[in-house]
C-alpha positions as CSV (number, residue, x, y, z in Angstrom):
1,M,-6.6,2.6,-3.5
2,T,-4.5,4.4,-6.0
3,Q,-5.6,5.0,-9.6
4,R,-2.7,3.2,-11.2
5,D,-3.6,0.8,-13.9
6,P,-3.9,-2.8,-12.6
7,L,-1.5,-4.2,-15.2
8,S,1.2,-1.7,-14.2
9,R,0.5,-2.6,-10.6
10,L,1.1,-6.3,-11.3
11,R,3.6,-6.0,-14.2
12,L,1.6,-8.5,-16.2
13,D,3.7,-8.3,-19.4
14,D,3.7,-11.0,-22.0
15,H,6.5,-12.9,-20.2
16,E,4.6,-12.9,-16.9
17,L,1.4,-14.0,-18.6
18,A,3.2,-16.9,-20.3
19,N,4.8,-17.8,-16.9
20,R,1.4,-17.9,-15.2
21,L,-0.1,-20.0,-18.0
22,T,2.7,-22.5,-17.7
23,F,2.3,-22.7,-13.9
24,F,-1.4,-23.2,-14.1
25,E,-0.9,-25.7,-16.9
26,L,-3.3,-23.9,-19.1
27,T,-2.5,-25.4,-22.5
28,P,-3.7,-24.6,-26.0
29,D,-5.8,-27.8,-25.8
30,D,-7.5,-26.4,-22.7
31,L,-8.2,-23.1,-24.4
32,A,-9.6,-25.0,-27.4
33,R,-11.9,-27.0,-25.1
34,L,-13.1,-23.8,-23.5
35,A,-13.8,-22.2,-26.8
36,S,-15.8,-25.3,-27.9
37,L,-18.0,-24.7,-24.9
38,R,-18.9,-21.1,-25.9
39,E,-22.4,-22.0,-27.0
40,F,-23.0,-23.9,-23.7
41,A,-21.8,-20.8,-21.8
42,E,-24.2,-18.5,-23.7
43,Q,-27.1,-20.8,-23.1
44,Q,-26.3,-21.2,-19.4
45,T,-25.1,-17.7,-18.4
46,D,-28.5,-16.3,-17.2
47,A,-29.2,-19.3,-15.0
48,I,-25.7,-19.5,-13.6
49,V,-25.4,-15.7,-12.9
50,D,-28.9,-15.7,-11.2
51,A,-28.0,-18.6,-9.0
52,F,-24.6,-17.0,-8.3
53,Y,-26.1,-13.8,-7.1
54,E,-28.8,-15.6,-5.1
55,L,-26.1,-16.6,-2.7
56,I,-24.5,-13.2,-2.6
57,L,-27.8,-11.3,-2.1
58,R,-28.9,-13.8,0.6
59,H,-25.9,-13.3,2.8
60,P,-26.1,-10.0,4.9
61,E,-22.3,-9.4,4.7
62,T,-22.3,-9.5,0.9
63,R,-25.8,-8.1,0.3
64,K,-24.6,-4.6,1.5
65,F,-22.4,-4.3,-1.5
66,F,-25.5,-4.1,-3.7
67,P,-27.8,-1.5,-2.2
68,D,-30.5,-1.3,-4.9
69,D,-32.0,-3.1,-7.9
70,T,-30.2,-0.8,-10.3
71,T,-26.8,-1.9,-8.9
72,V,-27.8,-5.6,-9.0
73,R,-28.9,-5.3,-12.7
74,R,-25.6,-3.6,-13.6
75,V,-23.3,-6.1,-11.8
76,K,-25.3,-9.1,-13.3
77,R,-24.8,-7.7,-16.8
78,H,-21.0,-7.4,-16.1
79,Q,-21.0,-10.9,-14.6
80,R,-22.7,-12.3,-17.7
81,D,-19.9,-10.8,-19.9
82,Y,-17.3,-12.2,-17.5
83,F,-18.8,-15.7,-17.5
84,V,-19.0,-15.9,-21.3
85,G,-15.4,-14.5,-21.4
86,L,-14.2,-17.6,-19.6
87,F,-14.9,-19.5,-22.8
88,G,-13.2,-17.2,-25.3
89,G,-10.4,-19.6,-25.9
90,K,-7.8,-16.9,-25.7
91,I,-5.8,-15.4,-22.8
92,D,-3.7,-12.3,-23.7
93,R,-2.9,-9.0,-22.1
94,A,-6.4,-7.7,-22.8
95,Y,-7.9,-10.7,-21.0
96,A,-5.6,-10.2,-18.0
97,E,-6.3,-6.5,-17.9
98,D,-10.0,-7.2,-17.8
99,R,-9.6,-9.7,-14.9
100,A,-7.3,-7.3,-13.0
101,R,-9.8,-4.5,-13.3
102,A,-12.5,-6.8,-12.0
103,G,-10.4,-7.6,-9.0
104,A,-9.7,-3.9,-8.5
105,A,-13.4,-3.1,-8.6
106,H,-14.0,-5.7,-5.8
107,E,-11.2,-4.3,-3.7
108,R,-12.3,-0.7,-4.3
109,I,-15.8,-1.4,-2.9
110,G,-14.3,-3.1,0.1
111,M,-15.3,-6.7,-0.6
112,A,-12.9,-8.8,1.6
113,P,-11.0,-11.7,-0.1
114,K,-13.0,-14.2,2.0
115,W,-16.2,-13.2,0.3
116,Y,-14.5,-13.0,-3.1
117,L,-13.1,-16.6,-2.7
118,G,-16.4,-17.8,-1.3
119,A,-18.3,-16.5,-4.3
120,Y,-15.9,-18.2,-6.6
121,R,-16.5,-21.5,-4.8
122,R,-20.2,-21.1,-5.6
123,Y,-19.2,-20.3,-9.2
124,L,-17.3,-23.6,-9.5
125,E,-20.1,-25.5,-8.0
126,L,-22.7,-24.1,-10.5
127,L,-20.3,-24.7,-13.4
128,H,-19.7,-28.3,-12.3
129,Q,-23.4,-29.1,-12.1
130,R,-24.3,-27.5,-15.4
131,L,-21.3,-28.8,-17.3
132,Y,-21.9,-32.5,-16.4
133,A,-25.6,-32.1,-16.9
134,H,-24.9,-30.8,-20.4
135,L,-22.1,-33.1,-21.5
136,G,-22.8,-36.2,-19.4
137,R,-20.1,-38.3,-17.6
138,G,-16.9,-39.2,-19.5
139,P,-13.3,-38.4,-20.2
140,E,-14.1,-35.5,-22.4
141,T,-16.3,-33.9,-19.8
142,D,-13.6,-34.4,-17.2
143,A,-11.0,-32.7,-19.5
144,A,-13.4,-29.8,-20.0
145,W,-14.0,-29.5,-16.3
146,E,-10.3,-29.5,-15.7
147,A,-9.9,-26.7,-18.2
148,V,-12.6,-24.7,-16.5
149,Q,-11.0,-25.0,-13.1
150,K,-7.6,-23.9,-14.5
151,V,-9.0,-20.7,-16.1
152,V,-11.1,-19.9,-13.0
153,F,-8.1,-20.3,-10.7
154,F,-6.0,-18.3,-13.1
155,D,-8.5,-15.5,-12.9
156,M,-8.6,-15.7,-9.1
157,S,-4.8,-15.4,-8.9
158,I,-4.9,-12.1,-10.8
159,A,-7.6,-10.7,-8.6
160,I,-5.9,-11.7,-5.4
161,D,-2.7,-10.1,-6.6
162,V,-4.6,-6.9,-7.2
163,Y,-5.9,-7.1,-3.6
164,I,-2.4,-7.6,-2.3
165,A,-0.9,-4.8,-4.4
166,A,-3.7,-2.4,-3.3
167,N,-3.1,-3.3,0.4
168,I,0.7,-2.7,-0.1
169,D,0.0,0.7,-1.7
170,A,-2.3,1.6,1.3
171,L,0.3,0.4,3.8
172,K,3.0,2.6,2.0
173,R,0.7,5.6,2.2
174,H,0.0,5.0,5.9
175,Q,3.7,4.6,6.6
176,A,4.5,7.8,4.7
177,A,1.8,9.6,6.7
178,I,3.2,8.2,10.0
179,R,6.7,9.3,9.0
180,E,5.5,12.8,8.2
181,L,3.8,13.0,11.6
182,S,6.9,11.7,13.3
183,T,9.0,14.6,12.0
184,P,6.9,17.7,12.7
185,V,9.1,20.7,12.0
186,I,7.6,23.6,13.9
187,R,8.3,27.3,13.3
188,V,8.9,28.8,16.7
189,H,10.2,32.2,15.6
190,D,11.3,34.0,12.5
191,R,14.1,31.8,10.9
192,I,14.0,29.4,13.9
193,L,12.7,25.9,13.5
194,L,12.1,23.1,16.1
195,L,12.0,19.4,15.5
196,P,10.9,17.4,18.6
197,L,12.0,13.8,18.1
198,V,10.0,11.1,19.8
199,G,10.6,7.3,19.5
200,T,13.3,5.2,17.9
201,V,15.5,6.7,15.2
202,D,16.5,4.0,12.7
203,S,18.1,4.4,9.3
204,A,14.8,4.8,7.4
205,R,13.5,7.4,9.9
206,A,16.9,9.3,9.9
207,H,16.7,9.6,6.1
208,Q,13.1,11.0,6.5
209,I,14.3,13.4,9.2
210,M,17.1,14.7,7.0
211,E,14.9,15.1,4.0
212,T,12.2,16.9,5.9
213,V,14.4,19.3,7.8
214,L,16.4,20.3,4.7
215,T,13.2,21.0,2.9
216,K,11.8,23.1,5.7
217,V,15.0,24.9,6.4
218,T,15.2,25.9,2.7
219,E,11.5,26.9,2.5
220,E,11.6,29.0,5.7
221,Q,15.1,30.3,5.0
222,A,15.8,29.3,8.6
223,K,19.1,30.1,10.3
224,V,18.7,27.8,13.3
225,L,17.2,24.3,13.7
226,I,16.6,23.1,17.3
227,L,16.7,19.2,17.5
228,D,15.0,18.2,20.7
229,I,15.8,14.5,21.6
230,A,14.1,14.4,25.0
231,G,11.6,11.8,23.6
232,V,14.2,9.5,22.1
233,P,14.6,6.6,24.5
234,V,18.0,5.3,23.4
235,V,20.9,7.3,21.9
236,D,23.5,4.9,20.6
237,T,26.3,5.3,18.0
238,K,23.9,5.0,15.1
239,V,21.5,7.7,16.4
240,A,24.4,10.0,17.2
241,Q,25.8,9.5,13.7
242,H,22.4,10.2,12.2
243,L,22.2,13.5,14.2
244,L,25.7,14.5,13.1
245,Q,24.9,13.8,9.4
246,T,21.7,15.9,9.7
247,T,23.7,18.7,11.3
248,A,26.3,18.6,8.5
249,A,23.6,18.7,5.9
250,I,21.8,21.6,7.6
251,K,25.1,23.5,7.7
252,L,25.5,23.1,4.0
253,V,22.3,25.1,3.4
254,G,23.4,27.9,5.7
255,A,21.8,27.0,9.1
256,R,23.1,25.7,12.4
257,T,21.8,23.1,14.7
258,I,21.1,23.2,18.4
259,L,20.7,19.9,20.2
260,T,18.4,19.9,23.2
261,G,16.8,17.5,25.6
262,I,20.0,15.9,26.6
263,S,19.5,14.0,29.9
264,A,22.4,13.1,32.2
265,Q,22.0,9.4,31.0
266,V,22.2,10.4,27.4
267,A,25.3,12.7,28.1
268,R,27.1,9.7,29.8
269,T,26.2,7.4,26.9
270,I,27.6,9.8,24.3
271,I,30.8,10.3,26.2
272,Q,31.2,6.5,26.7
273,L,30.6,5.9,23.0
274,G,33.3,8.5,22.2
275,V,31.0,10.3,19.7
276,D,32.2,13.8,18.9
277,I,29.2,16.2,18.8
278,S,31.2,19.3,19.2
279,A,29.9,20.5,15.8
280,M,26.5,21.0,17.5
281,D,25.5,23.5,20.1
282,T,23.9,21.5,23.0
283,Q,21.6,22.4,25.8
284,S,19.9,20.2,28.3
285,R,16.5,22.0,28.2
286,L,14.4,23.1,25.2
287,Q,13.9,26.5,26.7
288,D,17.6,27.0,26.9
289,G,17.9,26.0,23.3
290,I,15.3,28.5,22.2
291,D,17.1,31.3,24.2
292,L,20.4,30.3,22.4
293,A,18.7,30.2,19.0
294,L,17.4,33.7,19.6
295,S,20.8,34.9,20.7
296,H,22.3,33.7,17.4
297,L,19.9,36.0,15.6
298,G,20.6,38.9,17.9
299,K,17.3,38.5,19.8
300,A,16.2,37.7,23.3
301,I,13.1,37.0,25.3
302,T,12.6,39.8,27.8
303,T,10.0,40.5,30.5
304,K,7.5,43.1,29.6
305,A,7.4,46.0,31.9
306,P,4.1,46.3,33.9
Protein backbone atom coordinates (compact mmCIF):
# COMPACT_ATOMS: atom_id res chain seq x y z
CA MET A 1 0.00 0.00 0.00
CA THR A 2 1.30 3.47 -0.82
CA GLN A 3 1.57 6.21 1.75
CA ARG A 4 -0.80 8.58 -0.03
CA ASP A 5 -3.42 10.26 2.09
CA PRO A 6 -6.73 8.33 1.92
CA LEU A 7 -8.66 11.46 1.02
CA SER A 8 -6.41 12.24 -1.96
CA ARG A 9 -6.77 8.59 -2.93
CA LEU A 10 -10.58 8.85 -3.01
CA ARG A 11 -10.89 12.55 -3.88
CA LEU A 12 -13.38 13.07 -1.09
CA ASP A 13 -13.83 16.79 -1.52
CA ASP A 14 -16.86 18.67 -0.25
CA HIS A 15 -18.80 18.02 -3.46
CA GLU A 16 -18.17 14.27 -3.28
CA LEU A 17 -19.15 14.16 0.40
CA ALA A 18 -22.40 15.98 -0.35
CA ASN A 19 -23.00 13.58 -3.23
CA ARG A 20 -22.56 10.54 -0.97
CA LEU A 21 -24.74 11.98 1.77
CA THR A 22 -27.50 12.53 -0.77
CA PHE A 23 -27.23 9.01 -2.15
CA PHE A 24 -27.25 7.41 1.30
CA GLU A 25 -30.18 9.71 2.18
CA LEU A 26 -28.41 10.95 5.30
CA THR A 27 -30.42 14.04 6.09
CA PRO A 28 -29.93 16.78 8.72
CA ASP A 29 -32.78 15.11 10.66
CA ASP A 30 -30.85 11.84 10.68
CA LEU A 31 -27.73 13.57 11.97
CA ALA A 32 -29.79 15.32 14.64
CA ARG A 33 -31.25 11.95 15.75
CA LEU A 34 -27.75 10.49 15.97
CA ALA A 35 -26.54 13.46 18.00
CA SER A 36 -29.46 13.00 20.40
CA LEU A 37 -28.24 9.45 21.05
CA ARG A 38 -24.75 10.54 22.07
CA GLU A 39 -25.41 9.86 25.75
CA PHE A 40 -26.76 6.39 24.87
CA ALA A 41 -23.59 5.69 22.86
CA GLU A 42 -21.30 6.75 25.71
CA GLN A 43 -23.22 4.50 28.13
CA GLN A 44 -23.20 1.49 25.80
CA THR A 45 -19.81 1.77 24.16
CA ASP A 46 -17.86 -0.56 26.49
CA ALA A 47 -20.45 -3.33 26.33
CA ILE A 48 -20.84 -3.09 22.55
CA VAL A 49 -17.10 -2.93 21.84
CA ASP A 50 -16.43 -5.92 24.13
CA ALA A 51 -19.17 -7.97 22.45
CA PHE A 52 -17.90 -6.86 19.04
CA TYR A 53 -14.37 -8.07 19.74
CA GLU A 54 -15.64 -11.25 21.34
CA LEU A 55 -16.62 -12.41 17.85
CA ILE A 56 -13.40 -11.21 16.23
CA LEU A 57 -11.14 -12.80 18.84
CA ARG A 58 -13.09 -16.05 18.80
CA HIS A 59 -12.63 -16.65 15.09
CA PRO A 60 -9.14 -17.99 14.16
CA GLU A 61 -8.95 -16.10 10.86
CA THR A 62 -9.51 -12.72 12.50
CA ARG A 63 -7.83 -13.47 15.84
CA LYS A 64 -4.43 -13.50 14.13
CA PHE A 65 -4.69 -9.75 13.49
CA PHE A 66 -4.51 -9.15 17.25
CA PRO A 67 -1.48 -11.12 18.47
CA ASP A 68 -1.31 -9.87 22.07
CA ASP A 69 -3.28 -8.17 24.83
CA THR A 70 -1.56 -4.83 24.23
CA THR A 71 -2.82 -4.78 20.64
CA VAL A 72 -6.32 -5.75 21.74
CA ARG A 73 -6.44 -2.95 24.32
CA ARG A 74 -5.22 -0.42 21.77
CA VAL A 75 -7.73 -1.37 19.07
CA LYS A 76 -10.57 -1.45 21.60
CA ARG A 77 -9.69 2.09 22.62
CA HIS A 78 -9.79 3.21 18.98
CA GLN A 79 -13.03 1.30 18.47
CA ARG A 80 -14.68 3.09 21.39
CA ASP A 81 -13.73 6.46 19.85
CA TYR A 82 -15.07 5.29 16.50
CA PHE A 83 -18.35 4.07 18.00
CA VAL A 84 -19.04 7.30 19.86
CA GLY A 85 -18.09 9.21 16.69
CA LEU A 86 -21.06 7.64 14.90
CA PHE A 87 -23.28 9.81 17.08
CA GLY A 88 -21.46 13.10 16.59
CA GLY A 89 -24.25 14.53 14.43
CA LYS A 90 -21.80 15.94 11.89
CA ILE A 91 -20.23 14.49 8.74
CA ASP A 92 -17.54 16.66 7.17
CA ARG A 93 -14.12 16.17 5.60
CA ALA A 94 -12.53 15.48 8.98
CA TYR A 95 -15.09 12.73 9.62
CA ALA A 96 -14.52 11.21 6.17
CA GLU A 97 -10.75 11.38 6.62
CA ASP A 98 -11.01 9.51 9.91
CA ARG A 99 -13.16 6.78 8.31
CA ALA A 100 -10.81 6.53 5.32
CA ARG A 101 -7.82 6.10 7.61
CA ALA A 102 -9.63 3.40 9.53
CA GLY A 103 -10.25 1.54 6.27
CA ALA A 104 -6.62 2.04 5.27
CA ALA A 105 -5.47 0.58 8.59
CA HIS A 106 -7.59 -2.54 8.05
CA GLU A 107 -6.30 -2.94 4.51
CA ARG A 108 -2.70 -2.39 5.61
CA ILE A 109 -2.75 -5.21 8.15
CA GLY A 110 -4.22 -7.52 5.51
CA MET A 111 -7.77 -7.89 6.84
CA ALA A 112 -9.82 -9.09 3.88
CA PRO A 113 -13.07 -7.26 3.04
CA LYS A 114 -15.10 -10.38 3.93
CA TRP A 115 -13.94 -10.14 7.58
CA TYR A 116 -14.42 -6.37 7.57
CA LEU A 117 -18.00 -6.69 6.32
CA GLY A 118 -18.72 -9.59 8.66
CA ALA A 119 -17.54 -7.51 11.60
CA TYR A 120 -19.86 -4.67 10.58
CA ARG A 121 -22.74 -7.14 10.45
CA ARG A 122 -22.02 -7.90 14.10
CA TYR A 123 -21.84 -4.18 14.84
CA LEU A 124 -25.31 -3.62 13.42
CA GLU A 125 -26.74 -6.56 15.33
CA LEU A 126 -25.38 -5.23 18.64
CA LEU A 127 -26.58 -1.70 17.89
CA HIS A 128 -30.04 -2.94 17.00
CA GLN A 129 -30.37 -4.94 20.21
CA ARG A 130 -29.13 -2.16 22.48
CA LEU A 131 -31.01 0.64 20.74
CA TYR A 132 -34.43 -1.02 20.95
CA ALA A 133 -33.74 -2.15 24.51
CA HIS A 134 -32.90 1.45 25.39
CA LEU A 135 -35.70 3.26 23.52
CA GLY A 136 -38.39 0.61 23.26
CA ARG A 137 -40.52 -0.08 20.20
CA GLY A 138 -42.05 2.76 18.24
CA PRO A 139 -41.75 5.12 15.27
CA GLU A 140 -39.05 7.24 16.92
CA THR A 141 -36.89 4.18 17.57
CA ASP A 142 -37.41 3.00 14.00
CA ALA A 143 -36.30 6.40 12.70
CA ALA A 144 -33.25 6.36 14.96
CA TRP A 145 -32.36 2.84 13.82
CA GLU A 146 -32.69 3.90 10.19
CA ALA A 147 -30.30 6.81 10.82
CA VAL A 148 -27.81 4.42 12.45
CA GLN A 149 -27.93 2.10 9.43
CA LYS A 150 -27.37 5.00 7.05
CA VAL A 151 -24.28 6.28 8.82
CA VAL A 152 -22.82 2.79 9.25
CA PHE A 153 -23.23 1.98 5.56
CA PHE A 154 -21.85 5.41 4.69
CA ASP A 155 -18.72 4.56 6.70
CA MET A 156 -18.49 1.13 5.11
CA SER A 157 -18.59 2.65 1.63
CA ILE A 158 -15.57 4.83 2.38
CA ALA A 159 -13.59 1.93 3.83
CA ILE A 160 -14.38 -0.35 0.88
CA ASP A 161 -13.35 2.40 -1.53
CA VAL A 162 -10.02 2.57 0.30
CA TYR A 163 -9.62 -1.18 -0.13
CA ILE A 164 -10.33 -0.87 -3.86
CA ALA A 165 -7.98 2.10 -4.30
CA ALA A 166 -5.17 0.29 -2.46
CA ASN A 167 -5.64 -2.80 -4.63
CA ILE A 168 -5.58 -0.69 -7.79
CA ASP A 169 -2.35 0.96 -6.60
CA ALA A 170 -0.82 -2.46 -5.94
CA LEU A 171 -1.94 -3.70 -9.36
CA LYS A 172 -0.36 -0.67 -11.04
CA ARG A 173 2.92 -1.29 -9.19
CA HIS A 174 2.89 -4.95 -10.23
CA GLN A 175 2.13 -4.04 -13.83
CA ALA A 176 4.99 -1.53 -13.83
CA ALA A 177 7.34 -4.17 -12.43
CA ILE A 178 6.21 -6.68 -15.07
CA ARG A 179 6.70 -4.12 -17.83
CA GLU A 180 10.17 -3.36 -16.55
CA LEU A 181 11.02 -7.06 -16.49
CA SER A 182 9.58 -7.45 -19.97
CA THR A 183 12.03 -4.87 -21.38
CA PRO A 184 15.42 -5.96 -20.00
CA VAL A 185 18.05 -3.83 -21.75
CA ILE A 186 21.38 -5.66 -21.45
CA ARG A 187 24.84 -4.20 -21.96
CA VAL A 188 26.66 -6.78 -24.07
CA HIS A 189 29.73 -4.64 -24.84
CA ASP A 190 30.96 -1.12 -24.51
CA ARG A 191 28.33 1.08 -26.21
CA ILE A 192 26.33 -1.95 -27.42
CA LEU A 193 22.96 -2.76 -25.85
CA LEU A 194 20.65 -5.73 -26.36
CA LEU A 195 16.89 -5.84 -25.88
CA PRO A 196 15.46 -9.37 -26.23
CA LEU A 197 11.72 -9.07 -26.77
CA VAL A 198 9.46 -11.90 -25.64
CA GLY A 199 5.68 -12.02 -25.95
CA THR A 200 3.11 -9.73 -27.51
CA VAL A 201 4.01 -6.13 -28.34
CA ASP A 202 0.92 -3.95 -27.97
CA SER A 203 0.71 -0.15 -27.91
CA ALA A 204 1.23 0.13 -24.14
CA ARG A 205 4.25 -2.16 -24.19
CA ALA A 206 5.66 -0.43 -27.28
CA HIS A 207 5.56 2.87 -25.38
CA GLN A 208 7.34 1.22 -22.46
CA ILE A 209 9.98 -0.25 -24.80
CA MET A 210 10.68 3.11 -26.40
CA GLU A 211 10.90 4.89 -23.05
CA THR A 212 13.21 2.24 -21.60
CA VAL A 213 15.60 1.96 -24.53
CA LEU A 214 15.90 5.73 -24.96
CA THR A 215 16.79 6.09 -21.30
CA LYS A 216 19.33 3.26 -21.45
CA VAL A 217 20.89 4.41 -24.72
CA THR A 218 21.35 7.89 -23.28
CA GLU A 219 22.70 6.66 -19.94
CA GLU A 220 25.15 4.20 -21.52
CA GLN A 221 26.03 6.55 -24.41
CA ALA A 222 25.38 3.55 -26.63
CA LYS A 223 25.98 3.58 -30.35
CA VAL A 224 24.13 0.38 -31.24
CA LEU A 225 20.96 -1.24 -29.91
CA ILE A 226 20.22 -4.82 -30.91
CA LEU A 227 16.49 -5.62 -30.95
CA ASP A 228 16.02 -9.38 -30.88
CA ILE A 229 12.45 -10.41 -31.77
CA ALA A 230 12.95 -14.18 -31.77
CA GLY A 231 10.53 -14.42 -28.83
CA VAL A 232 7.77 -12.33 -30.42
CA PRO A 233 5.12 -14.80 -31.66
CA VAL A 234 3.37 -12.50 -34.14
CA VAL A 235 4.80 -9.64 -36.16
CA ASP A 236 2.00 -7.67 -37.79
CA THR A 237 1.73 -4.15 -39.15
CA LYS A 238 1.36 -2.60 -35.70
CA VAL A 239 4.39 -4.43 -34.29
CA ALA A 240 6.46 -3.45 -37.33
CA GLN A 241 5.39 0.19 -36.97
CA HIS A 242 6.31 0.14 -33.28
CA LEU A 243 9.76 -1.18 -34.16
CA LEU A 244 10.21 1.50 -36.82
CA GLN A 245 9.19 4.25 -34.39
CA THR A 246 11.63 2.93 -31.82
CA THR A 247 14.38 2.86 -34.44
CA ALA A 248 13.64 6.46 -35.46
CA ALA A 249 13.68 7.61 -31.84
CA ILE A 250 16.99 5.83 -31.17
CA LYS A 251 18.51 7.42 -34.26
CA LEU A 252 17.63 10.86 -32.89
CA VAL A 253 19.82 10.24 -29.84
CA GLY A 254 22.78 9.15 -31.97
CA ALA A 255 22.48 5.37 -32.07
CA ARG A 256 21.52 2.80 -34.67
CA THR A 257 19.34 -0.28 -34.45
CA ILE A 258 19.99 -3.85 -35.51
CA LEU A 259 16.98 -6.14 -35.75
CA THR A 260 17.70 -9.82 -35.11
CA GLY A 261 15.74 -13.01 -34.57
CA ILE A 262 13.92 -12.74 -37.91
CA SER A 263 12.61 -16.14 -38.83
CA ALA A 264 11.62 -17.14 -42.38
CA GLN A 265 7.93 -16.82 -41.41
CA VAL A 266 8.43 -13.33 -39.96
CA ALA A 267 10.37 -12.29 -43.07
CA ARG A 268 7.51 -13.45 -45.32
CA THR A 269 4.96 -11.66 -43.13
CA ILE A 270 6.86 -8.37 -43.28
CA ILE A 271 7.15 -8.59 -47.07
CA GLN A 272 3.45 -9.48 -47.45
CA LEU A 273 2.46 -6.54 -45.26
CA GLY A 274 4.58 -4.22 -47.37
CA VAL A 275 6.34 -2.77 -44.32
CA ASP A 276 9.59 -0.97 -45.16
CA ILE A 277 12.21 -1.82 -42.54
CA SER A 278 15.16 -0.71 -44.64
CA ALA A 279 15.99 1.89 -41.97
CA MET A 280 17.15 -0.98 -39.77
CA ASP A 281 20.04 -3.37 -40.14
CA THR A 282 18.61 -6.89 -40.00
CA GLN A 283 20.10 -10.27 -39.18
CA SER A 284 18.45 -13.63 -38.71
CA ARG A 285 20.58 -14.68 -35.73
CA LEU A 286 21.49 -12.80 -32.59
CA GLN A 287 25.14 -13.81 -32.95
CA ASP A 288 25.24 -12.22 -36.38
CA GLY A 289 23.70 -9.10 -34.93
CA ILE A 290 26.39 -8.88 -32.25
CA ASP A 291 29.12 -9.33 -34.89
CA LEU A 292 27.56 -6.54 -36.97
CA ALA A 293 27.27 -4.25 -33.95
CA LEU A 294 30.95 -4.76 -33.15
CA SER A 295 31.90 -4.06 -36.74
CA HIS A 296 30.06 -0.73 -36.58
CA LEU A 297 32.38 0.19 -33.72
CA GLY A 298 35.46 -1.06 -35.54
CA LYS A 299 35.73 -4.18 -33.38
CA ALA A 300 35.42 -7.92 -33.95
CA ILE A 301 35.38 -11.20 -32.09
CA THR A 302 38.52 -13.17 -32.87
CA THR A 303 39.82 -16.56 -31.83
CA LYS A 304 42.56 -16.39 -29.25
CA ALA A 305 45.77 -18.06 -30.37
CA PRO A 306 46.62 -21.17 -28.33
